[in-house]
VONUPA-174716 format. One line per 10 residues: number of its first residue (from 1); their letters; for each residue x, y, z of C-alpha. Coordinates in steps of 0.1 Angstrom, whole numbers, plus 5000, padded with zeros to 4 digits. Layout:
! residues N
NUM> a> X/Y/Z; ...
***
This chain:
! residues 201
1> xxxxxxxxxx> 9145/5358/2409; 9135/5328/2388; 9104/5317/2389; 9101/5278/2401; 9091/5250/2377; 9056/5252/2367; 9043/5281/2379; 9026/5299/2349; 9025/5340/2355; 9033/5338/2395
11> xxxxxxxxxx> 9066/5343/2407; 9061/5318/2435; 9101/5321/2447; 9089/5359/2451; 9057/5356/2471; 9077/5332/2497; 9105/5363/2506; 9074/5387/2507; 9057/5361/2530; 9093/5359/2553
21> xxxxxxxxxx> 9092/5391/2557; 9055/5394/2565; 9059/5367/2595; 9089/5388/2604; 9069/5416/2611; 9043/5401/2627; 9076/5398/2654; 9076/5357/2644; 9106/5331/2635; 9105/5318/2603
31> xxxxxxxxxx> 9132/5297/2609; 9110/5279/2638; 9099/5241/2633; 9062/5251/2627; 9069/5279/2601; 9104/5270/2583; 9079/5254/2552; 9046/5286/2555; 9062/5307/2534; 9062/5284/2502
41> xxxxxxxxxx> 9031/5268/2513; 9015/5303/2512; 9029/5308/2480; 9017/5277/2468; 8984/5281/2476; 8980/5321/2471; 8989/5305/2432; 8965/5280/2433; 8938/5314/2450; 8946/5334/2418
51> xxxxxxxxxx> 8950/5311/2391; 8922/5326/2378; 8942/5355/2363; 8960/5336/2345; 8930/5311/2329; 8908/5328/2298; 8873/5325/2307; 8863/5326/2265; 8882/5295/2261; 8862/5280/2283
61> xxxxxxxxxx> 8831/5280/2271; 8844/5285/2226; 8840/5248/2225; 8816/5241/2241; 8786/5257/2226; 8758/5237/2203; 8730/5248/2182; 8700/5236/2191; 8660/5247/2188; 8656/5247/2233
71> xxxxxxxxxx> 8635/5274/2247; 8630/5265/2282; 8657/5284/2309; 8682/5263/2318; 8692/5267/2358; 8726/5254/2372; 8719/5256/2415; 8742/5258/2445; 8775/5256/2424; 8801/5264/2450
81> xxxxxxxxxx> 8829/5288/2452; 8858/5298/2469; 8874/5337/2463; 8895/5359/2479; 8880/5396/2488; 8905/5419/2474; 8905/5440/2501; 8917/5422/2535; 8930/5391/2508; 8904/5371/2536
91> xxxxxxxxxx> 8882/5342/2520; 8849/5346/2506; 8827/5315/2500; 8792/5305/2490; 8765/5293/2463; 8762/5306/2430; 8728/5302/2412; 8732/5306/2369; 8700/5302/2344; 8698/5313/2309
101> xxxxxxxxxx> 8670/5318/2283; 8684/5298/2251; 8686/5313/2216; 8694/5284/2192; 8717/5275/2208; 8729/5258/2244; 8767/5255/2266; 8777/5225/2275; 8768/5227/2315; 8800/5212/2333
111> xxxxxxxxxx> 8812/5247/2318; 8793/5267/2339; 8809/5256/2368; 8840/5257/2352; 8833/5295/2345; 8822/5303/2372; 8856/5290/2390; 8874/5307/2368; 8862/5344/2376; 8862/5333/2418
121> xxxxxxxxxx> 8902/5324/2414; 8910/5359/2414; 8912/5386/2434; 8876/5397/2438; 8843/5416/2452; 8819/5396/2452; 8792/5420/2429; 8823/5418/2403; 8822/5386/2402; 8784/5381/2397
131> xxxxxxxxxx> 8784/5409/2368; 8819/5392/2350; 8799/5353/2349; 8768/5366/2337; 8783/5395/2310; 8802/5361/2301; 8772/5337/2292; 8760/5371/2276; 8785/5381/2255; 8794/5339/2243
141> xxxxxxxxxx> 8758/5326/2238; 8738/5362/2227; 8706/5343/2249; 8670/5360/2253; 8685/5365/2287; 8710/5356/2317; 8707/5361/2353; 8733/5352/2385; 8729/5353/2420; 8756/5346/2446
151> xxxxxxxxxx> 8752/5341/2483; 8785/5342/2501; 8795/5341/2538; 8830/5369/2543; 8852/5363/2568; 8862/5400/2568; 8831/5405/2586; 8833/5369/2600; 8867/5377/2618; 8873/5417/2619
161> xxxxxxxxxx> 8853/5447/2618; 8817/5442/2626; 8826/5403/2636; 8790/5394/2623; 8797/5353/2615; 8757/5349/2604; 8759/5376/2579; 8750/5366/2545; 8761/5389/2512; 8736/5383/2482
171> xxxxxxxxxx> 8745/5397/2447; 8730/5395/2411; 8730/5405/2380; 8700/5402/2349; 8704/5404/2309; 8680/5404/2288; 8643/5389/2292; 8653/5384/2334; 8657/5421/2336; 8626/5432/2318
181> xxxxxxxxxx> 8605/5407/2320; 8591/5399/2363; 8574/5361/2356; 8608/5351/2340; 8628/5365/2366; 8604/5354/2398; 8603/5318/2374; 8644/5317/2383; 8639/5331/2420; 8617/5304/2428
191> xxxxxxxxxx> 8636/5281/2415; 8668/5289/2438; 8645/5299/2464; 8651/5272/2484; 8690/5276/2489; 8680/5313/2498; 8703/5329/2529; 8707/5305/2555; 8699/5274/2543; 8736/5262/2544
201> x> 8758/5286/2527
***
């Protein structure tokens, strides 16, 4: 089946057909007024939600590395992210906080939220997402250390199963001095603490 123009690596026509079949199996009529365009809209939405599978995180960082003798912590906090749980294809969303301690070079600040976005726009679990962001920065920057903390609400917990709408999942990944030095780790956690669990995630 031919891909729709403009799609990269995702067969929008095939996804649309599958959504039509899903609606039928759910007992719906895909030809009724409210659903006529739904398969097309859902196909385009899922193509967007998973576009990170077709993007290269390394390419984002490659052109934005700058040599500089700066030895203090760099922190970007409250990065909004949205992702899809690979277990139920339901969204999870929240805040990501990233820090690194440079070792002779830095990365353009806008590239860190962009990196978070690329890994988030994939079928994910929060634990792996957290590690992927930390590992990508660790490999490209070779810093003294990297720290990533993610706080998220999961619709698969809110809408089904245990139905806990107020639960916040918190994951972390520490590399280098953030893992080995308690003082450095605590400084980072203190800097992000005022946006901790339950304060608006």
